[in-house]
ROGU-650455 format. One line per 10 residues: for each residue x, y, z of N, C-alpha, C. Coordinates in steps of 0.2 Angstrom, whole numbers, m for minus. Each point is the difference from the previous one (the first is absolute). Layout:
% ROGU-650455
X Y Z X Y Z X Y Z  ... $
END
This chain:
% ROGU-650455
m63 m112 71 m6 3 1 0 6 3  4 2 5 0 6 4 2 6 m5  5 m2 m5 2 5 m5 m6 2 m4  m4 m5 m2 m6 1 m4 m5 5 3  m1 m1 7 m4 4 3 2 7 1  7 1 0 3 7 1 m1 3 m7  1 m3 m6 m1 2 m6 m7 3 m1  m5 m4 2 m7 1 m1 m1 7 4  2 0 6 m1 6 5 3 6 m4  6 m1 m3 3 6 m3 m4 3 m6 $
m3 m5 m4 m4 2 m5 m7 2 1  m2 m2 6 m7 2 2 0 7 4  6 1 3 0 6 4 m2 7 m3  2 0 m7 m1 6 m3 m8 2 m2  m4 m5 1 m7 1 m1 m3 4 5  3 2 6 m2 4 5 2 7 m1  3 2 m5 3 7 m1 m3 3 m6  0 7 0 m2 4 m6 5 m2 m6  m3 m1 m6 4 m2 m6 5 5 m2  m1 6 1 5 5 m2 6 0 5 $
m2 0 6 5 0 6 4 m7 m1  m3 m5 m2 3 m7 m1 5 0 m5  m1 3 m6 5 1 m5 6 3 2  0 5 4 6 3 3 4 m4 4  m3 m5 3 3 m4 5 3 m7 m2  m2 m2 m6 2 m6 m3 6 1 m5  5 m4 1 6 0 m4 1 m7 m3  2 0 m7 2 m6 m3 8 m1 1  2 m5 2 7 m1 2 3 m5 m5  6 1 m3 3 m5 m4 8 1 0 $
4 m5 0 7 1 1 4 m7 m1  6 1 3 4 m6 0 2 m2 7  0 m6 2 3 m2 6 5 m6 0  5 1 3 5 m6 1 m1 m3 6  m1 m6 1 m1 m4 6 2 m7 m1  7 m1 m1 3 m6 m1 m1 m2 m8  m4 4 m3 m2 m1 m7 m3 7 m3  0 1 m6 m3 6 m3 m8 m1 m1  m4 5 3 m7 m1 m1 m3 7 m3  m5 m1 m3 m4 6 m2 m5 1 6 $
m1 6 2 m4 2 6 m6 4 m2  m6 m2 0 m6 3 m2 m5 0 5  m3 6 2 m5 0 5 m4 7 0  m4 1 6 m4 5 1 2 3 7  0 6 1 1 3 7 m6 5 1  m2 0 7 m5 5 2 2 5 5  0 6 m1 2 5 5 m5 1 5  2 m3 6 m4 1 6 0 7 3  6 2 1 1 7 3 2 4 m6  m2 7 0 2 4 m6 8 1 m1 $
4 m1 5 7 1 m1 4 m6 2  m2 m5 4 5 m4 3 m1 m8 m1  m6 m2 0 m1 m7 0 m4 m3 m6  3 m6 m3 m4 m3 m5 0 m8 2  m6 m3 m3 m1 m7 0 0 m2 m7  4 m6 m1 1 m2 m7 m1 m8 0  m2 m2 m7 0 m7 m1 4 0 m7  4 m5 0 4 m1 m6 2 m7 m2  3 m1 m6 2 m7 m2 7 0 m3  4 m4 3 6 m1 m3 0 m6 m5 $
2 2 m7 m1 m5 m5 7 m1 m3  3 m7 0 6 m1 m3 1 m8 m2  5 m1 m3 1 m7 m3 7 m3 3  0 m6 1 6 m4 2 m1 m7 m2  6 m3 m3 m1 m7 m2 m6 m2 m4  m2 5 m4 m6 m1 m5 m6 m1 4  0 3 6 m6 1 4 m2 7 2  m7 1 m1 m2 7 2 m1 1 7  2 5 3 m1 1 7 m4 6 1  m6 0 4 m4 5 1 m1 0 8 $
2 6 3 0 1 7 m4 6 2  m6 m1 2 m4 5 3 2 3 6  0 7 1 2 3 6 m5 6 2  0 1 6 m3 6 3 5 4 3  m1 7 0 6 4 3 m3 6 3  3 2 5 m2 6 4 6 5 0  m1 6 m2 6 5 m1 m1 6 4  5 2 4 m1 7 4 6 4 m3  m2 6 m3 4 5 m2 2 5 5  6 2 1 2 4 5 2 7 m3 $
0 6 4 2 6 m3 m3 2 m7  m6 m1 m1 m3 1 m6 0 7 m3  2 4 4 1 7 m2 7 1 m4  4 m4 2 7 0 m3 1 m4 m6  5 1 m4 1 m4 m6 7 m3 0  2 m6 m1 m5 m6 m1 m3 m2 7  m5 m4 m1 m4 m3 6 3 m6 2  3 m1 6 2 m7 2 m7 m3 2  1 m7 0 m6 m4 2 2 m7 3  m5 m3 4 1 m6 2 m6 m4 m2 $
1 m6 m2 m5 m5 m3 1 m7 3  m6 m3 1 0 m7 1 m4 m3 m5  3 m5 m3 m4 m4 m5 m1 m8 3  m6 m2 m1 m1 m7 2 m3 m4 m5  3 m6 m2 m3 m5 m5 m1 m6 4  m2 m5 m3 m2 m6 3 6 m4 3  6 2 m2 6 m4 2 5 5 4  m1 7 m1 6 4 2 m3 7 3  3 2 5 m1 7 3 7 4 m2  m1 6 m3 6 4 m2 m1 7 2 $
4 2 5 0 7 2 5 3 m5  m2 6 m2 4 4 m5 1 7 2  5 3 m2 1 8 1 2 2 m7  m1 7 m1 2 3 m6 m2 7 m1  0 3 m6 m2 7 m1 m4 0 m6  m4 5 0 m5 1 m6 1 7 m3  1 0 m6 1 6 m4 m5 1 m5  m4 5 0 m6 1 m5 m4 m6 0  0 m4 m5 m5 m6 m1 4 m6 1  7 0 2 4 m6 0 2 m2 8 $
0 m6 1 2 m3 7 6 m4 m1  5 1 4 6 m4 0 0 m3 7  0 m7 0 0 m3 7 5 m6 0  2 m1 6 4 m6 2 m2 m3 6  0 m7 1 m2 m3 6 3 m7 0  m3 m4 5 2 m7 1 m6 m4 1  m1 m5 m4 m5 m5 1 1 m5 5  m5 m1 4 0 m5 6 m5 m5 m2  3 m6 m1 m5 m6 m2 m4 m2 6  m7 m1 m2 m5 m2 5 m1 m8 0 $
3 m3 m5 m1 m7 m1 5 m3 m5  0 m7 m1 4 m3 m5 m3 1 m7  4 3 m4 m1 1 m7 2 m6 m5  m4 m3 m4 3 m5 m4 4 1 m6  m2 6 m4 3 1 m6 4 7 0  0 3 5 3 7 0 2 2 7  6 3 1 3 2 6 m4 7 2  m4 0 5 m4 6 2 4 4 5  6 m1 2 3 4 5 6 3 m3  2 6 1 5 4 m3 m1 7 m1 $
5 3 m3 1 7 m2 m6 1 m5  m3 6 0 m5 2 m5 2 8 m2  m1 1 m6 1 7 m2 m5 1 m6  m3 6 0 m6 1 m5 0 8 m2  m2 1 m6 m2 6 m3 m7 0 m2  m4 4 2 m7 0 m2 m2 7 m2  m5 0 m5 m3 7 m2 m7 0 2  m2 5 3 m7 1 3 m3 5 m4  m6 m2 m4 m3 4 m4 m7 1 2  m2 6 2 m7 2 3 m5 m1 m6 $
m6 m2 2 m5 0 m5 m3 7 m1  1 5 4 m2 7 m1 5 4 3  3 5 m4 5 5 2 m4 5 3  2 3 6 m3 5 3 5 6 0  m1 5 m5 5 5 m1 m3 7 2  3 3 4 m2 7 3 4 5 m3  m3 5 m4 4 6 m2 m1 6 4  5 3 2 0 6 5 0 6 m4 $
END
């Protein structure tokens, strides 16, 4: 129930901003995540601060033993040294069963991250604790290009 409220807040938050500014701050995220199994990772990110902070909501989708796993997550990312290339980042992802601190680098529209999931409770069908690695592509809804 708490995750549902966070998702609603995340999608209602943009209603309070100018539509043009909003397009420059929203990213569609897609990629691959290894978290004791292979998952497709699909979601949305919102740029809170112009250079450094994003709030995201994503879903891990995978199969195991003829069962479909769908794991919703929210994440908070802080990018460091955003004037240098590549950008190091720290991220915390929270799902219904796991908290995962991650560290990585971001190059252009790609994020490479590694972390370790800490289980919040007993999982029945899937081990929610362990090493996690991911590669994500972040595609903005609107590109802001300045020619000098």
